[in-house]
N, CA, C and O atoms as a GROMACS GRO file, in nm:
protein
  384
    1MET      N    1  -3.369  -2.047  -1.940
    1MET     CA    2  -3.284  -1.993  -2.045
    1MET      C    3  -3.306  -1.843  -2.067
    1MET      O    4  -3.214  -1.772  -2.108
    2LYS      N    5  -3.427  -1.795  -2.039
    2LYS     CA    6  -3.450  -1.654  -2.068
    2LYS      C    7  -3.382  -1.564  -1.965
    2LYS      O    8  -3.365  -1.444  -1.991
    3HIS      N    9  -3.342  -1.617  -1.849
    3HIS     CA   10  -3.272  -1.537  -1.748
    3HIS      C   11  -3.121  -1.546  -1.763
    3HIS      O   12  -3.049  -1.485  -1.684
    4LEU      N   13  -3.071  -1.617  -1.858
    4LEU     CA   14  -2.927  -1.634  -1.877
    4LEU      C   15  -2.856  -1.502  -1.906
    4LEU      O   16  -2.750  -1.480  -1.848
    5PRO      N   17  -2.907  -1.412  -1.990
    5PRO     CA   18  -2.837  -1.284  -2.011
    5PRO      C   19  -2.825  -1.202  -1.882
    5PRO      O   20  -2.722  -1.139  -1.858
    6ARG      N   21  -2.930  -1.203  -1.798
    6ARG     CA   22  -2.924  -1.129  -1.672
    6ARG      C   23  -2.820  -1.191  -1.579
    6ARG      O   24  -2.744  -1.118  -1.514
    7PHE      N   25  -2.816  -1.322  -1.572
    7PHE     CA   26  -2.718  -1.392  -1.490
    7PHE      C   27  -2.576  -1.362  -1.539
    7PHE      O   28  -2.486  -1.339  -1.459
    8THR      N   29  -2.557  -1.363  -1.669
    8THR     CA   30  -2.425  -1.333  -1.727
    8THR      C   31  -2.383  -1.190  -1.693
    8THR      O   32  -2.268  -1.166  -1.660
    9PHE      N   33  -2.476  -1.097  -1.702
    9PHE     CA   34  -2.448  -0.958  -1.668
    9PHE      C   35  -2.406  -0.945  -1.521
    9PHE      O   36  -2.308  -0.877  -1.490
   10VAL      N   37  -2.479  -1.008  -1.432
   10VAL     CA   38  -2.447  -1.004  -1.289
   10VAL      C   39  -2.312  -1.069  -1.263
   10VAL      O   40  -2.234  -1.020  -1.180
   11LEU      N   41  -2.283  -1.177  -1.331
   11LEU     CA   42  -2.155  -1.245  -1.315
   11LEU      C   43  -2.039  -1.156  -1.362
   11LEU      O   44  -1.935  -1.150  -1.296
   12ILE      N   45  -2.055  -1.090  -1.472
   12ILE     CA   46  -1.950  -1.001  -1.524
   12ILE      C   47  -1.929  -0.883  -1.431
   12ILE      O   48  -1.814  -0.847  -1.402
   13ILE      N   49  -2.036  -0.821  -1.383
   13ILE     CA   50  -2.023  -0.708  -1.289
   13ILE      C   51  -1.956  -0.753  -1.160
   13ILE      O   52  -1.872  -0.681  -1.107
   14SER      N   53  -1.992  -0.870  -1.109
   14SER     CA   54  -1.930  -0.922  -0.987
   14SER      C   55  -1.781  -0.945  -1.008
   14SER      O   56  -1.700  -0.914  -0.919
   15PHE      N   57  -1.743  -0.997  -1.122
   15PHE     CA   58  -1.602  -1.019  -1.152
   15PHE      C   59  -1.527  -0.888  -1.160
   15PHE      O   60  -1.416  -0.877  -1.107
   16LEU      N   61  -1.586  -0.788  -1.224
   16LEU     CA   62  -1.519  -0.657  -1.235
   16LEU      C   63  -1.506  -0.589  -1.099
   16LEU      O   64  -1.406  -0.521  -1.076
   17LEU      N   65  -1.602  -0.606  -1.010
   17LEU     CA   66  -1.590  -0.550  -0.875
   17LEU      C   67  -1.473  -0.612  -0.799
   17LEU      O   68  -1.409  -0.545  -0.718
   18CYS      N   69  -1.447  -0.738  -0.824
   18CYS     CA   70  -1.333  -0.804  -0.759
   18CYS      C   71  -1.200  -0.748  -0.806
   18CYS      O   72  -1.100  -0.759  -0.735
   19LEU      N   73  -1.197  -0.689  -0.924
   19LEU     CA   74  -1.072  -0.635  -0.978
   19LEU      C   75  -1.045  -0.492  -0.935
   19LEU      O   76  -0.939  -0.438  -0.965
   20THR      N   77  -1.138  -0.430  -0.867
   20THR     CA   78  -1.118  -0.291  -0.826
   20THR      C   79  -1.018  -0.283  -0.711
   20THR      O   80  -0.999  -0.378  -0.635
   21SER      N   81  -0.956  -0.168  -0.701
   21SER     CA   82  -0.862  -0.146  -0.591
   21SER      C   83  -0.869   0.001  -0.547
   21SER      O   84  -0.924   0.086  -0.617
   22CYS      N   85  -0.813   0.027  -0.431
   22CYS     CA   86  -0.814   0.161  -0.375
   22CYS      C   87  -0.681   0.184  -0.304
   22CYS      O   88  -0.631   0.095  -0.234
   23THR      N   89  -0.624   0.302  -0.321
   23THR     CA   90  -0.499   0.336  -0.254
   23THR      C   91  -0.518   0.463  -0.172
   23THR      O   92  -0.574   0.562  -0.219
   24THR      N   93  -0.472   0.459  -0.048
   24THR     CA   94  -0.478   0.574   0.042
   24THR      C   95  -0.339   0.598   0.098
   24THR      O   96  -0.273   0.505   0.145
   25THR      N   97  -0.294   0.724   0.094
   25THR     CA   98  -0.164   0.761   0.150
   25THR      C   99  -0.188   0.863   0.261
   25THR      O  100  -0.253   0.966   0.240
   26LEU      N  101  -0.132   0.833   0.378
   26LEU     CA  102  -0.150   0.920   0.493
   26LEU      C  103  -0.015   0.963   0.551
   26LEU      O  104   0.078   0.882   0.556
   27PRO      N  105  -0.003   1.088   0.595
   27PRO     CA  106   0.120   1.130   0.661
   27PRO      C  107   0.126   1.071   0.801
   27PRO      O  108   0.026   1.064   0.872
   28VAL      N  109   0.246   1.030   0.841
   28VAL     CA  110   0.266   0.976   0.975
   28VAL      C  111   0.342   1.078   1.059
   28VAL      O  112   0.303   1.107   1.172
   29ALA      N  113   0.451   1.132   1.003
   29ALA     CA  114   0.533   1.228   1.078
   29ALA      C  115   0.608   1.319   0.983
   29ALA      O  116   0.649   1.278   0.874
   30TYR      N  117   0.626   1.443   1.025
   30TYR     CA  118   0.710   1.539   0.953
   30TYR      C  119   0.806   1.600   1.054
   30TYR      O  120   0.768   1.626   1.169
   31THR      N  121   0.930   1.622   1.012
   31THR     CA  122   1.030   1.683   1.099
   31THR      C  123   1.064   1.822   1.046
   31THR      O  124   1.012   1.864   0.943
   32GLY      N  125   1.150   1.890   1.115
   32GLY     CA  126   1.191   2.022   1.070
   32GLY      C  127   1.302   2.018   0.966
   32GLY      O  128   1.346   2.122   0.918
   33ASN      N  129   1.347   1.898   0.931
   33ASN     CA  130   1.454   1.886   0.831
   33ASN      C  131   1.400   1.921   0.693
   33ASN      O  132   1.283   1.899   0.663
   34PRO      N  133   1.488   1.977   0.608
   34PRO     CA  134   1.444   2.011   0.472
   34PRO      C  135   1.409   1.886   0.392
   34PRO      O  136   1.464   1.778   0.415
   35ILE      N  137   1.316   1.903   0.298
   35ILE     CA  138   1.276   1.792   0.212
   35ILE      C  139   1.395   1.754   0.125
   35ILE      O  140   1.451   1.837   0.053
   36GLY      N  141   1.433   1.629   0.132
   36GLY     CA  142   1.548   1.582   0.055
   36GLY      C  143   1.506   1.516  -0.075
   36GLY      O  144   1.388   1.509  -0.108
   37THR      N  145   1.604   1.468  -0.148
   37THR     CA  146   1.578   1.404  -0.276
   37THR      C  147   1.572   1.253  -0.266
   37THR      O  148   1.534   1.186  -0.362
   38LYS      N  149   1.610   1.198  -0.152
   38LYS     CA  150   1.614   1.052  -0.136
   38LYS      C  151   1.480   1.001  -0.083
   38LYS      O  152   1.418   1.063   0.004
   39VAL      N  153   1.437   0.886  -0.136
   39VAL     CA  154   1.311   0.823  -0.094
   39VAL      C  155   1.337   0.675  -0.068
   39VAL      O  156   1.386   0.604  -0.156
   40GLY      N  157   1.303   0.630   0.051
   40GLY     CA  158   1.316   0.488   0.085
   40GLY      C  159   1.179   0.428   0.110
   40GLY      O  160   1.090   0.493   0.165
   41LYS      N  161   1.161   0.303   0.067
   41LYS     CA  162   1.032   0.236   0.083
   41LYS      C  163   1.050   0.095   0.136
   41LYS      O  164   1.146   0.027   0.101
   42THR      N  165   0.958   0.052   0.221
   42THR     CA  166   0.948  -0.089   0.260
   42THR      C  167   0.803  -0.130   0.241
   42THR      O  168   0.712  -0.049   0.255
   43ILE      N  169   0.783  -0.258   0.208
   43ILE     CA  170   0.650  -0.307   0.173
   43ILE      C  171   0.614  -0.428   0.259
   43ILE      O  172   0.698  -0.514   0.283
   44ASN      N  173   0.489  -0.432   0.304
   44ASN     CA  174   0.435  -0.546   0.377
   44ASN      C  175   0.298  -0.579   0.316
   44ASN      O  176   0.218  -0.489   0.292
   45THR      N  177   0.272  -0.706   0.290
   45THR     CA  178   0.147  -0.748   0.226
   45THR      C  179   0.073  -0.847   0.315
   45THR      O  180   0.135  -0.930   0.381
   46ARG      N  181  -0.058  -0.836   0.316
   46ARG     CA  182  -0.138  -0.935   0.388
   46ARG      C  183  -0.241  -0.993   0.292
   46ARG      O  184  -0.298  -0.921   0.210
   47TYR      N  185  -0.264  -1.122   0.305
   47TYR     CA  186  -0.358  -1.195   0.220
   47TYR      C  187  -0.469  -1.253   0.307
   47TYR      O  188  -0.441  -1.310   0.412
   48CYS      N  189  -0.592  -1.240   0.264
   48CYS     CA  190  -0.709  -1.296   0.334
   48CYS      C  191  -0.709  -1.258   0.482
   48CYS      O  192  -0.740  -1.341   0.567
   49PHE      N  193  -0.676  -1.134   0.511
   49PHE     CA  194  -0.683  -1.078   0.646
   49PHE      C  195  -0.580  -1.134   0.744
   49PHE      O  196  -0.593  -1.113   0.864
   50PHE      N  197  -0.478  -1.204   0.694
   50PHE     CA  198  -0.369  -1.254   0.779
   50PHE      C  199  -0.240  -1.185   0.736
   50PHE      O  200  -0.208  -1.181   0.617
   51PHE      N  201  -0.166  -1.131   0.833
   51PHE     CA  202  -0.039  -1.064   0.801
   51PHE      C  203   0.068  -1.165   0.769
   51PHE      O  204   0.083  -1.265   0.840
   52PHE      N  205   0.142  -1.141   0.664
   52PHE     CA  206   0.268  -1.209   0.638
   52PHE      C  207   0.373  -1.104   0.666
   52PHE      O  208   0.401  -1.018   0.582
   53SER      N  209   0.429  -1.112   0.783
   53SER     CA  210   0.514  -1.006   0.834
   53SER      C  211   0.645  -0.995   0.760
   53SER      O  212   0.710  -1.094   0.729
   54ASN      N  213   0.682  -0.872   0.732
   54ASN     CA  214   0.812  -0.839   0.675
   54ASN      C  215   0.896  -0.785   0.790
   54ASN      O  216   0.865  -0.679   0.844
   55PRO      N  217   1.003  -0.856   0.829
   55PRO     CA  218   1.082  -0.808   0.944
   55PRO      C  219   1.151  -0.674   0.917
   55PRO      O  220   1.195  -0.608   1.011
   56ASN      N  221   1.160  -0.634   0.791
   56ASN     CA  222   1.225  -0.507   0.757
   56ASN      C  223   1.124  -0.394   0.736
   56ASN      O  224   1.158  -0.293   0.675
   57PHE      N  225   1.003  -0.409   0.784
   57PHE     CA  226   0.900  -0.307   0.768
   57PHE      C  227   0.911  -0.206   0.880
   57PHE      O  228   0.836  -0.210   0.978
   58SER      N  229   1.008  -0.114   0.865
   58SER     CA  230   1.028  -0.011   0.967
   58SER      C  231   1.084   0.115   0.903
   58SER      O  232   1.135   0.112   0.791
   59VAL      N  233   1.073   0.225   0.974
   59VAL     CA  234   1.126   0.352   0.926
   59VAL      C  235   1.278   0.342   0.910
   59VAL      O  236   1.334   0.393   0.813
   60LEU      N  237   1.343   0.276   1.004
   60LEU     CA  238   1.489   0.263   0.999
   60LEU      C  239   1.535   0.186   0.876
   60LEU      O  240   1.631   0.228   0.810
   61SER      N  241   1.469   0.076   0.843
   61SER     CA  242   1.512  -0.001   0.726
   61SER      C  243   1.483   0.073   0.596
   61SER      O  244   1.560   0.062   0.500
   62ALA      N  245   1.373   0.150   0.590
   62ALA     CA  246   1.344   0.230   0.471
   62ALA      C  247   1.448   0.340   0.455
   62ALA      O  248   1.492   0.369   0.343
   63ALA      N  249   1.489   0.402   0.566
   63ALA     CA  250   1.591   0.508   0.560
   63ALA      C  251   1.727   0.450   0.520
   63ALA      O  252   1.798   0.511   0.440
   64LYS      N  253   1.762   0.334   0.573
   64LYS     CA  254   1.890   0.270   0.537
   64LYS      C  255   1.894   0.233   0.390
   64LYS      O  256   1.996   0.249   0.325
   65GLU      N  257   1.781   0.183   0.337
   65GLU     CA  258   1.775   0.142   0.197
   65GLU      C  259   1.809   0.258   0.102
   65GLU      O  260   1.875   0.238   0.000
   66ALA      N  261   1.763   0.378   0.136
   66ALA     CA  262   1.785   0.494   0.050
   66ALA      C  263   1.908   0.575   0.091
   66ALA      O  264   1.942   0.672   0.024
   67GLY      N  265   1.974   0.536   0.199
   67GLY     CA  266   2.090   0.612   0.246
   67GLY      C  267   2.052   0.744   0.310
   67GLY      O  268   2.126   0.841   0.300
   68ILE      N  269   1.939   0.747   0.376
   68ILE     CA  270   1.890   0.870   0.439
   68ILE      C  271   1.947   0.879   0.581
   68ILE      O  272   1.935   0.786   0.661
   69THR      N  273   2.009   0.994   0.611
   69THR     CA  274   2.060   1.018   0.745
   69THR      C  275   1.975   1.119   0.822
   69THR      O  276   1.971   1.116   0.945
   70LYS      N  277   1.906   1.209   0.750
   70LYS     CA  278   1.817   1.307   0.811
   70LYS      C  279   1.678   1.289   0.751
   70LYS      O  280   1.654   1.321   0.635
   71ILE      N  281   1.587   1.237   0.832
   71ILE     CA  282   1.451   1.208   0.785
   71ILE      C  283   1.368   1.336   0.784
   71ILE      O  284   1.367   1.410   0.883
   72SER      N  285   1.298   1.362   0.672
   72SER     CA  286   1.209   1.478   0.661
   72SER      C  287   1.063   1.440   0.683
   72SER      O  288   0.990   1.510   0.753
   73SER      N  289   1.021   1.328   0.624
   73SER     CA  290   0.881   1.288   0.639
   73SER      C  291   0.867   1.137   0.634
   73SER      O  292   0.950   1.066   0.577
   74VAL      N  293   0.759   1.090   0.695
   74VAL     CA  294   0.724   0.948   0.694
   74VAL      C  295   0.577   0.940   0.656
   74VAL      O  296   0.493   1.005   0.718
   75GLU      N  297   0.546   0.859   0.555
   75GLU     CA  298   0.409   0.839   0.511
   75GLU      C  299   0.382   0.690   0.499
   75GLU      O  300   0.475   0.612   0.480
   76ILE      N  301   0.256   0.652   0.509
   76ILE     CA  302   0.219   0.513   0.487
   76ILE      C  303   0.110   0.509   0.380
   76ILE      O  304   0.016   0.588   0.382
   77SER      N  305   0.126   0.417   0.287
   77SER     CA  306   0.032   0.401   0.178
   77SER      C  307  -0.030   0.262   0.187
   77SER      O  308   0.042   0.163   0.202
   78GLU      N  309  -0.163   0.254   0.178
   78GLU     CA  310  -0.232   0.126   0.183
   78GLU      C  311  -0.307   0.106   0.053
   78GLU      O  312  -0.385   0.193   0.012
   79THR      N  313  -0.285  -0.007  -0.012
   79THR     CA  314  -0.356  -0.044  -0.134
   79THR      C  315  -0.438  -0.169  -0.105
   79THR      O  316  -0.385  -0.270  -0.058
   80THR      N  317  -0.567  -0.161  -0.132
   80THR     CA  318  -0.657  -0.274  -0.111
   80THR      C  319  -0.708  -0.322  -0.246
   80THR      O  320  -0.753  -0.242  -0.328
   81ALA      N  321  -0.701  -0.452  -0.269
   81ALA     CA  322  -0.746  -0.510  -0.396
   81ALA      C  323  -0.827  -0.636  -0.370
   81ALA      O  324  -0.822  -0.693  -0.261
   82PHE      N  325  -0.900  -0.678  -0.469
   82PHE     CA  326  -0.981  -0.799  -0.464
   82PHE      C  327  -1.071  -0.802  -0.341
   82PHE      O  328  -1.070  -0.896  -0.262
   83LEU      N  329  -1.151  -0.695  -0.327
   83LEU     CA  330  -1.247  -0.680  -0.218
   83LEU      C  331  -1.185  -0.694  -0.080
   83LEU      O  332  -1.249  -0.746   0.012
   84GLY      N  333  -1.062  -0.649  -0.064
   84GLY     CA  334  -0.995  -0.649   0.065
   84GLY      C  335  -0.918  -0.774   0.097
   84GLY      O  336  -0.860  -0.784   0.205
   85PHE      N  337  -0.915  -0.870   0.008
   85PHE     CA  338  -0.842  -0.994   0.036
   85PHE      C  339  -0.692  -0.977   0.022
   85PHE      O  340  -0.616  -1.054   0.079
   86ILE      N  341  -0.648  -0.876  -0.053
   86ILE     CA  342  -0.505  -0.846  -0.064
   86ILE      C  343  -0.486  -0.700  -0.026
   86ILE      O  344  -0.542  -0.610  -0.088
   87GLN      N  345  -0.407  -0.677   0.077
   87GLN     CA  346  -0.375  -0.541   0.121
   87GLN      C  347  -0.224  -0.526   0.126
   87GLN      O  348  -0.154  -0.609   0.183
   88THR      N  349  -0.176  -0.418   0.065
   88THR     CA  350  -0.033  -0.390   0.062
   88THR      C  351  -0.008  -0.258   0.133
   88THR      O  352  -0.069  -0.156   0.100
   89TYR      N  353   0.083  -0.260   0.229
   89TYR     CA  354   0.122  -0.141   0.304
   89TYR      C  355   0.262  -0.102   0.262
   89TYR      O  356   0.352  -0.185   0.261
   90THR      N  357   0.281   0.024   0.225
   90THR     CA  358   0.412   0.076   0.187
   90THR      C  359   0.447   0.191   0.280
   90THR      O  360   0.373   0.289   0.292
   91LEU      N  361   0.563   0.179   0.344
   91LEU     CA  362   0.614   0.284   0.432
   91LEU      C  363   0.711   0.367   0.350
   91LEU      O  364   0.809   0.314   0.298
   92ILE      N  365   0.685   0.498   0.338
   92ILE     CA  366   0.764   0.587   0.252
   92ILE      C  367   0.836   0.688   0.342
   92ILE      O  368   0.774   0.762   0.418
   93VAL      N  369   0.970   0.690   0.331
   93VAL     CA  370   1.052   0.781   0.410
   93VAL      C  371   1.128   0.871   0.313
   93VAL      O  372   1.190   0.821   0.219
   94THR      N  373   1.123   1.003   0.335
   94THR     CA  374   1.199   1.096   0.251
   94THR      C  375   1.298   1.172   0.338
   94THR      O  376   1.276   1.189   0.458
   95GLY      N  377   1.405   1.217   0.277
   95GLY     CA  378   1.504   1.294   0.350
   95GLY      C  379   1.633   1.312   0.273
   95GLY      O  380   1.638   1.294   0.151
   96GLU      N  381   1.739   1.348   0.347
   96GLU     CA  382   1.870   1.372   0.286
   96GLU      C  383   1.965   1.261   0.324
   96GLU      O  384   2.081   1.263   0.282
   0.00000   0.00000   0.00000
């Protein structure tokens, strides 16, 4: 019984670590086209290290979604949550 507060503390800290997340955004490509006002995004998520594929996860589908005809930049953003068990990839396309 005297170790119960320490166990409770460790349990709470472990639970809070599971709730942490991290987001990283990296450039993939830039063109010579001017930066436009339109932004298209597609999202793909994987759970427990297995991909659940989104067939529309491409630069073309992100550009079509926003009505972009001239692509200026392509970036990918990765968000990791629950100690890596849930990862979300977002493809970001900007242009005119």
